C-alpha positions as CSV (number, residue, x, y, z in Angstrom):
1,M,-20.2,29.0,37.2
2,A,-23.9,29.2,36.1
3,L,-24.5,32.5,37.8
4,R,-21.2,34.3,37.2
5,G,-19.3,32.4,34.6
6,R,-19.6,32.2,30.8
7,V,-22.5,30.1,29.9
8,Q,-22.4,29.3,26.2
9,G,-25.6,29.5,24.2
10,P,-28.4,31.7,23.1
11,P,-29.7,34.3,25.6
12,S,-32.9,32.3,26.3
13,T,-30.8,29.2,27.3
14,V,-28.5,31.3,29.4
15,L,-31.5,32.8,31.2
16,A,-33.0,29.4,31.8
17,V,-29.8,27.9,33.2
18,R,-29.1,30.8,35.5
19,A,-32.7,31.1,36.8
20,G,-32.9,27.3,37.2
21,F,-29.6,27.3,39.2
22,A,-30.8,30.3,41.4
23,L,-34.0,28.4,42.2
24,L,-31.9,25.3,42.9
25,L,-30.0,27.4,45.5
26,A,-33.3,28.3,47.1
27,A,-34.2,24.6,47.2
28,L,-30.9,23.8,48.9
29,A,-31.5,26.6,51.5
30,S,-35.0,25.2,52.3
31,G,-33.5,21.8,52.7
32,V,-31.0,23.1,55.1
33,A,-33.7,24.9,57.1
34,M,-35.7,21.6,57.3
35,I,-32.7,19.7,58.4
36,A,-31.9,22.3,61.1
37,V,-35.5,22.2,62.4
38,G,-35.4,18.4,62.4
39,T,-32.1,18.2,64.2
40,V,-33.3,20.6,67.0
41,A,-36.6,18.7,67.3
42,M,-34.8,15.3,67.6
43,R,-32.5,16.6,70.3
44,T,-35.3,18.3,72.3
45,G,-38.2,15.9,72.0
46,P,-39.5,12.6,70.7
47,A,-38.7,11.3,67.2
48,A,-42.4,11.4,66.2
49,H,-42.5,15.2,66.9
50,A,-39.3,15.7,64.8
51,Y,-40.8,13.9,61.8
52,A,-44.0,15.9,62.2
53,V,-42.3,19.3,62.1
54,T,-39.4,18.7,59.7
55,G,-41.2,18.8,56.4
56,F,-42.7,22.2,56.7
57,L,-41.0,23.4,53.5
58,K,-41.4,20.2,51.5
59,G,-43.6,21.7,48.8
60,F,-41.3,24.7,48.3
61,H,-38.3,22.5,48.3
62,G,-39.8,20.3,45.6
63,V,-41.0,23.1,43.4
64,T,-37.7,24.9,43.4
65,L,-35.6,21.8,43.1
66,H,-37.1,20.9,39.8
67,A,-36.5,24.4,38.2
68,V,-33.0,23.4,37.3
69,L,-34.5,20.8,34.9
70,V,-37.7,22.4,33.8
71,L,-36.5,25.8,32.7
72,P,-33.5,24.6,30.6
73,A,-35.8,21.9,29.1
74,L,-38.2,24.5,28.1
75,A,-35.4,26.6,26.4
76,W,-34.2,23.4,24.6
77,W,-37.7,22.6,23.4
78,L,-38.3,26.2,22.2
79,R,-35.0,26.2,20.3
80,R,-36.2,23.3,18.3
81,R,-39.6,24.9,17.6
82,T,-38.7,28.4,16.5
83,S,-35.7,30.2,15.3
84,D,-36.8,33.6,16.7
85,E,-34.6,34.2,19.6
86,R,-36.5,37.2,20.8
87,L,-39.7,35.1,21.1
88,R,-37.8,32.3,22.9
89,H,-36.3,34.8,25.3
90,R,-39.7,36.3,26.1
91,V,-41.3,32.9,26.6
92,V,-38.4,31.8,28.9
93,L,-38.6,35.1,30.8
94,G,-42.3,34.6,31.3
95,A,-41.8,31.0,32.4
96,V,-39.2,32.2,34.9
97,A,-41.5,34.8,36.3
98,L,-44.4,32.3,36.6
99,Y,-42.0,29.8,38.2
100,V,-40.8,32.3,40.8
101,A,-44.4,33.4,41.5
102,G,-45.5,29.8,41.9
103,A,-42.6,29.1,44.2
104,A,-43.4,32.2,46.3
105,A,-47.1,31.1,46.5
106,V,-46.1,27.6,47.6
107,L,-43.7,29.1,50.2
108,A,-46.5,31.3,51.6
109,V,-48.8,28.3,51.9
110,N,-46.0,26.2,53.5
111,L,-45.2,28.9,56.0
112,A,-48.9,29.5,56.8
113,Q,-49.4,25.8,57.6
114,A,-46.3,25.5,59.7
């Protein structure tokens, strides 16, 4: 619904909700990847090894998981600070770009350490 449906509100809020939900989906995918690796490791080796290799995307998972809260909260806060929707939309768009860049950087670090 958040990605395809009708989200009511100003464009900055709609952008924040949609981007937050898209990043939440990335968090869910990384969680699935960690569970899959852990399941294979548990079936093929000792439990200590499984616990050691399972959290290889933990940083990326955490960063992207919180976007669904952070980005709409920013849009809500901006709505109370200024009535200029164009400014709010630009700020939210910049925040989304920074959030995606930060998540990509964390993903690169996580994969390099794996």
